ZAMARGU-4260 file (C-alpha; in steps of 0.2 Angstrom, whole numbers, plus 5000, padded with zeros to 4 digits):
<rodrens>
0) 5531/5744/5621 | 5519/5729/5622 | 5506/5741/5615 | 5516/5745/5602 | 5517/5726/5598
5) 5499/5724/5602 | 5494/5738/5591 | 5504/5733/5578 | 5498/5713/5577 | 5482/5719/5575
10) 5485/5731/5560 | 5494/5716/5551 | 5477/5703/5558 | 5467/5719/5552 | 5476/5719/5534
15) 5473/5700/5533 | 5459/5697/5535 | 5456/5713/5524 | 5463/5704/5511 | 5453/5687/5515
20) 5438/5700/5513 | 5445/5708/5497 | 5447/5692/5490 | 5430/5683/5496 | 5423/5701/5489
25) 5435/5701/5472 | 5428/5679/5469 | 5410/5685/5473 | 5412/5698/5458 | 5418/5686/5446
30) 5408/5675/5450 | 5394/5685/5449 | 5401/5694/5432 | 5397/5674/5426 | 5382/5675/5432
35) 5377/5687/5421 | 5386/5678/5410 | 5375/5664/5410 | 5362/5671/5415 | 5360/5680/5394
40) 5364/5661/5389 | 5349/5655/5400 | 5336/5667/5394 | 5342/5667/5376 | 5339/5650/5375
45) 5322/5651/5385 | 5318/5661/5374 | 5323/5652/5359 | 5312/5637/5368 | 5297/5649/5372
50) 5296/5653/5350 | 5298/5634/5347 | 5280/5630/5359 | 5272/5645/5351 | 5275/5637/5333
55) 5269/5621/5342 | 5256/5625/5348 | 5252/5634/5332 | 5252/5622/5323 | 5243/5609/5337
60) 5227/5623/5335 | 5228/5620/5316 | 5227/5603/5318 | 5210/5604/5333 | 5203/5614/5321
65) 5206/5603/5305 | 5199/5587/5318 | 5185/5600/5321 | 5183/5601/5303 | 5182/5585/5299
70) 5171/5579/5313 | 5157/5591/5304 | 5163/5585/5287 | 5158/5568/5291 | 5140/5572/5297
75) 5136/5578/5278 | 5145/5565/5270 | 5135/5554/5280 | 5117/5560/5280 | 5122/5561/5262
80) 5128/5544/5261 | 5110/5537/5267 | 5102/5549/5256 | 5108/5541/5245 | 5106/5521/5250
85) 5089/5529/5250 | 5087/5532/5231 | 5096/5516/5229 | 5084/5505/5236 | 5069/5516/5228
90) 5079/5519/5210 | 5081/5497/5212 | 5064/5498/5215 | 5057/5508/5201 | 5068/5495/5189
95) 5062/5480/5201 | 5045/5490/5194 | 5052/5493/5176 | 5054/5476/5174 | 5038/5467/5178
100) 5027/5483/5168 | 5041/5473/5153 | 5035/5456/5158 | 5018/5462/5159 | 5018/5470/5143
105) 5029/5454/5133 | 5012/5445/5138 | 5000/5456/5133 | 5007/5454/5116 | 5011/5437/5117
110) 4989/5434/5119 | 4986/5451/5104 | 4997/5439/5093 | 4986/5422/5099 | 4972/5434/5096
115) 4975/5439/5079 | 4978/5421/5072 | 4961/5419/5076 | 4953/5439/5073 | 4938/5433/5062
120) 4937/5437/5043 | 4925/5451/5049 | 4924/5467/5057 | 4919/5468/5073 | 4904/5481/5067
125) 4899/5468/5057 | 4896/5454/5068 | 4888/5465/5080 | 4874/5471/5065 | 4874/5454/5059
130) 4873/5448/5078 | 4858/5461/5081 | 4849/5456/5066 | 4846/5439/5069 | 4840/5443/5088
135) 4829/5454/5078 | 4822/5440/5069 | 4819/5430/5084 | 4809/5441/5094 | 4802/5449/5078
140) 4796/5433/5065 | 4787/5417/5068 | 4799/5404/5067 | 4799/5386/5069 | 4807/5380/5088
145) 4822/5372/5073 | 4825/5390/5064 | 4825/5396/5082 | 4837/5384/5089 | 4847/5385/5071
150) 4848/5407/5074 | 4852/5404/5092 | 4869/5394/5086 | 4871/5406/5074 | 4873/5420/5089
155) 4882/5410/5098 | 4897/5408/5085 | 4893/5426/5081 | 4897/5431/5099 | 4913/5421/5099
160) 4918/5431/5084 | 4915/5447/5095 | 4923/5443/5109 | 4938/5437/5103 | 4937/5458/5095
165) 4930/5460/5113 | 4948/5450/5123 | 4962/5460/5109 | 4953/5476/5114 | 4955/5471/5131
170) 4973/5468/5130 | 4977/5483/5118 | 4970/5492/5133 | 4981/5483/5142 | 4999/5486/5134
175) 4994/5505/5133 | 4992/5506/5152 | 5007/5498/5152 | 5015/5510/5143 | 5009/5521/5153
180) 5016/5512/5168 | 5031/5508/5163 | 5036/5526/5153 | 5031/5537/5174 | 5045/5524/5181
185) 5059/5524/5169 | 5054/5545/5171 | 5056/5543/5190 | 5069/5532/5190 | 5079/5542/5180
190) 5074/5559/5193 | 5082/5544/5205 | 5096/5539/5197 | 5099/5560/5192 | 5099/5563/5212
195) 5108/5550/5218 | 5120/5553/5208 | 5121/5571/5211 | 5119/5565/5230 | 5136/5553/5228
200) 5146/5566/5220 | 5143/5577/5233 | 5147/5564/5245 | 5162/5559/5238 | 5168/5578/5235
205) 5165/5581/5255 | 5176/5565/5255 | 5187/5571/5244 | 5190/5585/5257 | 5189/5577/5271
210) 5207/5565/5267 | 5213/5584/5259 | 5211/5591/5279 | 5217/5573/5285 | 5234/5574/5277
215) 5235/5590/5280 | 5232/5587/5301 | 5250/5572/5295 | 5256/5588/5290 | 5254/5600/5305
220) 5257/5586/5319 | 5275/5580/5310 | 5277/5598/5312 | 5271/5603/5331 | 5280/5585/5335
225) 5297/5593/5325 | 5293/5609/5334 | 5291/5599/5349 | 5310/5590/5349 | 5318/5607/5347
230) 5308/5612/5362 | 5316/5597/5370 | 5332/5600/5363 | 5333/5619/5367 | 5327/5616/5385
235) 5340/5605/5388 | 5353/5613/5383 | 5350/5627/5395 | 5348/5615/5408 | 5365/5613/5411
240) 5366/5631/5411 | 5355/5631/5426 | 5365/5618/5435 | 5382/5630/5431 | 5373/5645/5438
245) 5365/5636/5453 | 5382/5628/5457 | 5390/5647/5460 | 5377/5656/5465 | 5379/5642/5480
250) 5398/5646/5481 | 5394/5665/5481 | 5383/5661/5495 | 5393/5651/5503 | 5407/5667/5501
255) 5396/5678/5509 | 5392/5667/5524 | 5410/5665/5527 | 5412/5686/5526 | 5398/5685/5537
260) 5407/5678/5550 | 5424/5684/5547 | 5413/5703/5551 | 5403/5698/5565 | 5421/5687/5573
265) 5430/5702/5571 | 5413/5713/5580 | 5414/5702/5593 | 5433/5705/5593 | 5429/5724/5592
270) 5414/5722/5605 | 5427/5711/5619 | 5444/5724/5616 | 5432/5737/5618 | 5425/5729/5634
275) 5442/5725/5642 | 5447/5745/5639 | 5430/5751/5648 | 5434/5739/5662 | 5451/5743/5663
280) 5445/5762/5664 | 5432/5755/5675 | 5446/5749/5688 | 5456/5761/5687 | 5441/5775/5692
285) 5438/5761/5705 | 5455/5761/5713 | 5454/5780/5714 | 5436/5782/5722 | 5431/5790/5706
290) 5413/5787/5699 | 5409/5774/5686 | 5394/5775/5673 | 5382/5765/5671 | 5392/5755/5654
295) 5407/5753/5667 | 5397/5749/5682 | 5387/5735/5675 | 5408/5727/5664 | 5412/5725/5681
300) 5397/5717/5688 | 5398/5703/5675 | 5417/5700/5678 | 5411/5698/5698 | 5423/5714/5702
305) 5411/5719/5710 | 5391/5717/5716 | 5376/5727/5717 | 5373/5725/5735
</rodrens>
């Protein structure tokens, strides 16, 4: 009767244990299903975040490339600006030389105007011929001292008039030289100005390209910032999902731990029941003088029922 009660009690306990285990397994299964859904959501959000990050990185790459191009353009522009500055100095120098040549020409014209007013009525050739005739007369004719002095005075007066022609010729030559230098300097100045204008236009063109790229950088940076904000927002959405997953994993771990402890407890019970049966059978065999197995002998020895001696 007692055996039957023990068996019934054991069966009931086993059924309760099985129900408890099934309940836990069912809870684990439900948690795993939730976990699977959450994993899909997290994977989708991580993929979305990765796509935002990829777009952000592409925009940032554009920004880096544009900055490199701007640095190269700035170097070219600065070199051109140095040449423009040098050409401006050369142009200013040639302008100064032009003004100087014009002033020289004006001064020479003033001298010519003054000398023209003093210009003799007789021509240069007539005056030279008359001087030569008087000089020949002095050298070849026997004349008195007073006559010679008069002739020398005439020569001196004639030389003064001739000198006016010589000075006029000198100033005319000076004007021609200055005009030639003025023409050459103007040509040089025009060349400097033309080259300066070309380089200044090229420098401005490069500068405009730089401004376009700077504006493009601002646009790309704005888009990159927008992509980064979307990336952060998407990551933020994934955060509570990950926290929920961690919570579920903790619950699953707890349930599995409970099942493990319950199984270990049940295993220990079965082992104790088996040892009890073996002990009982060993005692009966011992009382009947039957030979014990090694396992039966060990159990009785541990219980102190017999000694190894």
